[in-house]
LUMKE-515534 format. One record per residue (C-alpha): residue in one letter; x, y, z. Coordinates in steps of 0.2 Angstrom, whole numbers, plus 2048, in hexadecimal, padded with zeros to 3 digits. Example, Ala and Ser with C-alpha at 12.3 -4.5 7.8 and 13.67 -1.06 7.14 Angstrom:
2
a83E7EA827 s8447FB824 
//
This chain:
543
m91EBA2CBF t91DB9CCD1 v913B90CDC l909B9ACE9 t904B93CFA a8F4B9CCFF p8EFB9BD11 t8DDB95D13 a8D1B8ED20 p8C4B80D1F i8B4B85D17 a8A4B7DD1E g899B72D13 q8A5B6BD07 k89FB59D09 p89DB51CF8 g88CB48CF5 t888B3ACE9 s88FB44CDA g89CB4FCE2 l89AB60CE9 r88CB6BCE2 k888B7CCE8 k881B8CCE0 t88EB94CD4 r891BA3CDE v896B98CEC f8A4B90CE2 q8A9BA2CDC q8ADBA7CED a8BFBAACF0 g8C8B9ACF5 y8B8B8FCF4 l8BDB85CE4 e8D0B86CE9 n8CCB7ECFA f8C2B70CF3 v8CEB6CCE5 q8DDB6CCF1 a8D3B60CFC i8D1B55CEE f8E3B54CEB d8E7B52CFE g8D9B45D00 i8E0B3ACF2 g8F1B3BCF9 s8F9B48CEE a8F8B4DCDB a90BB4CCD9 g911B43CC9 k8FFB3ECC5 t8F4B40CB5 y8E2B46CB5 v8D4B4ACA9 l8CBB5ACAB g8BBB61CA3 g8A9B66CA6 d898B69C9F g89BB7BC9A r890B83CA7 y893B94CAE f8A4B95CB7 n8AAB85CAE a8B8B8ECA4 e8BEB98CB3 a8BEB89CBF a8C8B7FCB2 q8D6B8BCB2 i8D6B8CCC5 i8D7B79CC6 l8E5B78CBA k8F0B84CC4 l8ECB7BCD4 a8F1B6BCCC a901B72CC5 a905B79CD6 n902B68CDE g90EB5FCD3 a902B57CC6 a90CB51CB7 r8FEB52CAA i8ECB58CA7 i8E1B52C99 v8D4B5FC96 g8C6B60C8A q8C6B6FC7D g8BEB7EC85 a8BEB74C96 i8B0B6AC8F l8ADB58C92 s89DB4EC94 t89EB43CA4 p89EB33C9A a8ACB39C8F a8B6B3EC9E s8B4B2DCA5 h8BAB25C94 l8C9B31C93 i8CEB2CCA5 r8CDB19CA1 l8D4B1BC8F n8E4B25C95 k8E5B1BCA5 t8E6B2BCAF d8E6B2DCC2 g8D4B34CC2 g8CBB43CBC i8C2B53CC2 i8B1B56CBA l8A9B67CBB s896B65CBB a886B65CC5 s87FB59CB8 h86CB5CCB5 n86BB6BCC0 p869B7DCB8 g878B87CB4 g87BB9ACB5 p882BA7CC2 d873BA4CCD e872B91CCA d87DB82CCE f88EB7CCCC g897B6CCD1 i8A8B63CD1 k8ACB51CD4 f8BBB46CD4 n8BBB35CCA t8C7B28CCE p8D3B1ECC2 n8C5B12CBD g8BBB21CB6 g8AEB20CC2 p8A8B2CCD0 a8B2B2CCE0 p8ACB1FCEC e8A7B24CFE a8B8B20D05 v8C0B2DCF9 t8B2B3ACFB e8B4B38D0E a8C7B3BD0D i8C4B4AD02 f8B7B51D0E d8C3B4ED1D a8D0B58D14 t8C5B67D12 t8C3B68D25 v8D6B6AD28 l8DCB74D1A t8E8B82D1F a8EEB87D0D y8ECB83CFB r8FAB83CED i8F7B8CCDD s901B91CCE d902BA4CC9 a904B9FCB6 p8F9BA6CA9 d8EAB9DCA3 v8ECB8FC96 d8E3B91C85 l8D7B83C87 d8CFB87C76 a8E0B81C6D i8E1B6EC6B g8F2B68C6F r8FFB68C7C h903B76C88 d90EB79C97 l908B80CA8 d916B83CB4 g91EB72CAE m90EB69CAE i908B62C9D v8F6B67C98 d8F0B5DC89 v8E0B66C82 v8D6B58C78 d8C7B57C6D p8B9B53C7A v8AFB49C6D s8BBB3EC63 d8C0B30C6F y8AFB2EC76 a8A7B2DC64 a8B4B20C5F l8AFB16C6E m89DB16C69 e8A1B0FC58 t8A8B00C60 l899AFDC6B f88AAFFC5E d886AFBC4C f889B0BC44 p886B05C32 a874AFEC38 i870B0EC40 r876B18C31 a86CB0DC25 m85CB10C30 f85FB23C2F a861B22C1C d851B19C1B g848B28C22 f848B25C35 r845B35C3D m84CB3AC4E r84DB49C59 f85BB4BC66 d85AB5AC73 a86BB5EC7A m862B6BC85 c870B78C82 a87CB6CC8C v88CB63C89 t885B54C7F g881B60C70 p892B5EC67 y893B4BC6B a881B49C63 r885B53C54 d895B4AC50 i88EB39C53 l87CB3AC4E e87DB47C40 r88FB45C39 r894B32C3C l882B2BC3A g87AB36C2E l86BB3DC37 p866B4DC2E e86EB5DC34 g863B66C41 s85CB56C48 v867B5AC58 i85FB69C60 n865B75C6E a876B6EC69 t882B7CC6F p887B7BC81 l883B8CC8A p889B92C9B d877B93CA1 f870B85C95 g866B92C8C g85BB94C9C m856B82C9B h856B76CA9 p861B68CA1 d859B59CA9 p852B4DC9B n841B48CA2 p82FB4CC9C v82EB5BCA6 w83EB65CA1 a83FB5EC8F k82DB63C8C a830B69C7B l837B58C75 m828B4FC7D d81CB5BC74 e824B57C64 m825B44C67 f812B44C6C g80DB50C5D g806B4CC4C q816B4BC43 a821B43C50 p832B3CC4B d835B29C4E f840B2CC5D g844B39C69 a852B3BC76 a859B48C81 s869B49C8D d86DB54C9C g87AB61CA1 d889B56CA2 g883B48C96 d881B3ACA2 r86EB39CA2 n862B35C94 m850B35C90 v849B2AC81 v838B2CC7A g82FB24C6B a821B2CC60 g813B2DC6C i81BB23C7A y827B27C88 v834B1BC8E g837B1BCA1 p849B19CA7 s845B09CB0 d83DB02CA0 s84BB08C95 l858AFFCA0 a84EAEFC9F v84CAF0C8C l85EAF3C89 a862AE4C94 a856AD9C8B n85DADEC7A a86FAE1C7E t876AD4C72 l86FADDC63 a87EAEAC66 p88FAE4C60 g897AEAC71 y88CADEC7B a88AAD0C6F k892AC4C7B g884AC7C88 l884AD0C98 a88DACBCA8 g87FAD2CB3 v874AE1CB5 a873AEECC4 r866AFBCC8 s865B08CD6 m859B03CE4 p84BB10CE0 t84CB0BCCD g83DB00CC7 a840AEECC7 a83CAEBCB5 v84EAE6CB1 d84DAD9CBF r840ACFCB5 v84BAD0CA6 a85AACACB0 d850ABCCB7 a84AAB6CA6 l85BAB7C9F g864AAFCAE l86EABECB2 r875AC5CC2 c86BAD4CC8 f871AE0CD5 e868AEECDF t873AFCCE5 p871B0DCEE t86EB1CCE3 g87EB23CDC w888B1DCCD k897B1ACD8 f88FB0ACDF f88FB02CCE g8A2B04CCC t8A7AF5CD6 l89BAEACCD l8A1AF0CBC d8B3AEFCC1 a8B1ADDCC8 g8A8AD8CB8 l898AD4CC1 a88DAE0CB7 t88DAE6CA6 l87DAF2CA5 c878AFDCB3 g86AB0ACB5 e862B17CC1 e850B1DCC0 s857B2FCBF f85AB2DCAC g86BB25CAE t870B15CA5 g881B0FCA1 s88DB00C9F d89EAFACA2 h8A5B04C93 i8A8B12C9F r8A5B15CB2 e897B22CB0 k886B22CAA d885B27C98 g877B30C8F l87CB30C7D w882B1EC7F a870B19C84 v868B22C76 l874B19C69 f870B08C72 w85DB0CC6E l861B10C5C n86BB00C5A i85CAF6C61 l850B00C56 a85BAFDC46 v85CAEAC49 r84AAE6C4F k842AF2C42 q834AF6C4E t82EB06C55 v831B0BC67 a81FB07C6C e820AF6C64 i830AF2C6D l828AF7C7E t818AEEC7B d822ADEC77 h82DAE0C86 w81EAE2C92 a815AD4C8A r824AC9C8E y82AACFC9F g81BAD8CA6 r81BAEBCAA n822AF4CB9 y818B04CBA f824B10CC1 s825B23CC5 r82FB2FCCF h827B3ECD8 d833B4CCDD f82EB59CEA e83CB66CE8 a843B74CF3 i83AB6DD03 d83FB75D13 n84EB6AD1A t846B69D2B a835B64D25 a83DB57D19 d848B4FD27 g83AB4FD33 m82FB45D27 m83DB38D24 t840B37D36 a82EB34D3A l82DB27D2B r83CB1DD32 a834B1CD43 q824B14D3B l82EB06D32 p82DAF9D3F t81AAFAD40 l816AFCD2E p816AEAD28 g804AE3D29 t7FCAF4D27 l7EEAF6D1A v7F0B06D10 e7E6B0AD00 g7E0AF8D00 m7F2AF1D00 t7FBAE9D0E v80CAEED12 a817ADFD11 s828AE7D17 a830AF8D1B d842AFCD1D d850B08D1A f85BB01D0D s86DAFCD11 y879AF5D05 v889AEAD07 d894AEBCF7 p896AD9CF1 v8A8ADDCEB d8B0AE8CF8 g8A4AE5D07 a8A1AF8D09 t891AFBD12 s885B0AD0F v876B0DD1A n866B18D1A q865B18D07 g853B1AD06 i843B14D0E r83AB05D05 i828B01D08 r822AF1CFF f810AEBCFE d80AAD9CFC d805ADBCEA g817AE0CE5 s814AF2CE5 r822AFDCEC i825B0FCF3 v836B16CF5 m83AB26CFD r84BB2FCFF l852B41D00 s85DB45CF1 g86FB4BCF3 t870B54CE2 g867B64CE5 t86EB75CEC a85FB7DCF4 g854B75D01 a850B62D01 t849B58CF2 l83EB4ACF7 r83DB3CCEA v82FB30CEB y830B20CE0 l820B17CDC e81FB06CD4 r812AF9CD0 f814AE8CC6 e807AE3CB9 d807AD3CAE d7F5AD3CA9 p7F5AD6C96 a7E6AE0C98 q7EEAECCA4 l7FFAF0C9B a7FAB00C93 l7F3B0ACA1 d7F8B1CCA5 v807B1BCB0 q800B27CBD a7EFB20CBD a7F6B0ECBF l800B15CCE a7F2B1FCD6 p7F0B14CE6 i803B13CE8 i804B26CE7 r7F6B28CF4 a7FEB1BCFF a80EB25CFF d806B34D06 a7FCB2BD13 i80BB22D1A a818B30D19 g80DB3FD1C i815B48D0E a808B56D0D a807B58D20 h81AB59D22 t81FB63D13 g80FB6DD0E r810B66CFD t801B5ECF5 a809B5ACE4 p81AB56CDE d824B63CD4 v82AB57CC7 i823B46CC2 t82DB3BCB7 
//
């Protein structure tokens, strides 16, 4: 077996976004495309020589083949050891835990998260640093710079490793440890949550449905919920990870998890429902007849954190992404906790978690997590909710009603306009930015604009500055509109419009969310000219 040095040239467009590099699968399958980017990772971080990494992915189409290529690149670049999930499978939270548990030099995660999978759909790859979190901007910039100057990549011609066989293997002198992808993660969950209390609740007849959406969380949910906690077999549905996610869109929200929503709002609804996404880092939770928005979910977890053993000593602080509803801010204020507002992207929470400034973090895009790892964690959030339900012995609806009565309610929704022409989307945002200085004082839909800006962030730990992170428009009644273009799609532009209104009148806490936000929705179009610029009169997805 030999190391081959393959001549290459830079490939345009290999700039990582907020969650690594995402493209159509067929793009990654092009000769040299994956090889170039992985070589750039190793070059960008200063060499793989003598280092140990974690490797795994969500099982989507091309996952297994990509893992073999990466192993051969790692061996040829002098890596000492790779820890890889059996079958090249690892949820993103489990990969983060393995990086931290084994004190490795980082990890390579193969996933396009909640995006569809298949030969004509999406694939992705990202590098996580030794803290277990997504690479910060300085690292992704170094990786991108490396993609622009590549002249060769190094790869072994060794045969493929049997990644279905747990145990130690050799690849051209590099150790490949194939591990059970679930066991270490499940053991961590047992240290954080009151498993006996949850087990007793299930034994008393509490009914639950977990939709794994034919994605990576299925084996984790089966092991933890059904085997360790005693939920009846079959309570976890769509539990086998499939390369195309069974044709499903593995994004746990009311639109793409419609079957679960229909069941939870039906006549024989279980007590609790949940879903997770392609790589296991997102979650949706729903009670019988009531949906829990991500912003409310983060706030409820923060308000009840001490009910879980892993958080019994209290929280150091909380953090949310800027577009996320401010419900958790009100909890933090009441409890005397520090509350941070960051740009979108889990990497921005990393410094806060590492510095001990925050314990719980959350994004409105169905991502919640804590300092147990450095990624958001879908199944962790579900177990946290189960712990709270088991201790409080209330329904989801009762817990939410009590929460709103104490803290008030932040009505919140996100409207996504997908696959917009890039030129039209950029033109709309440019025109909107030009309006910002003159918007304050303007009357729109009976509301006066109090302030308007393009969010900038200075990291309180390392001083790093991030600009142009989303346009914010605040009204004098506390209502808010945020607009930004997402970096997680692979076709056209996705415009995300975030809408928020606070209400503390007890008679106004049970309104329909979209009805409560109707004036804010109209104001967003009036100010930004969404329909005029994009031709879209309604969003593709409402969450």
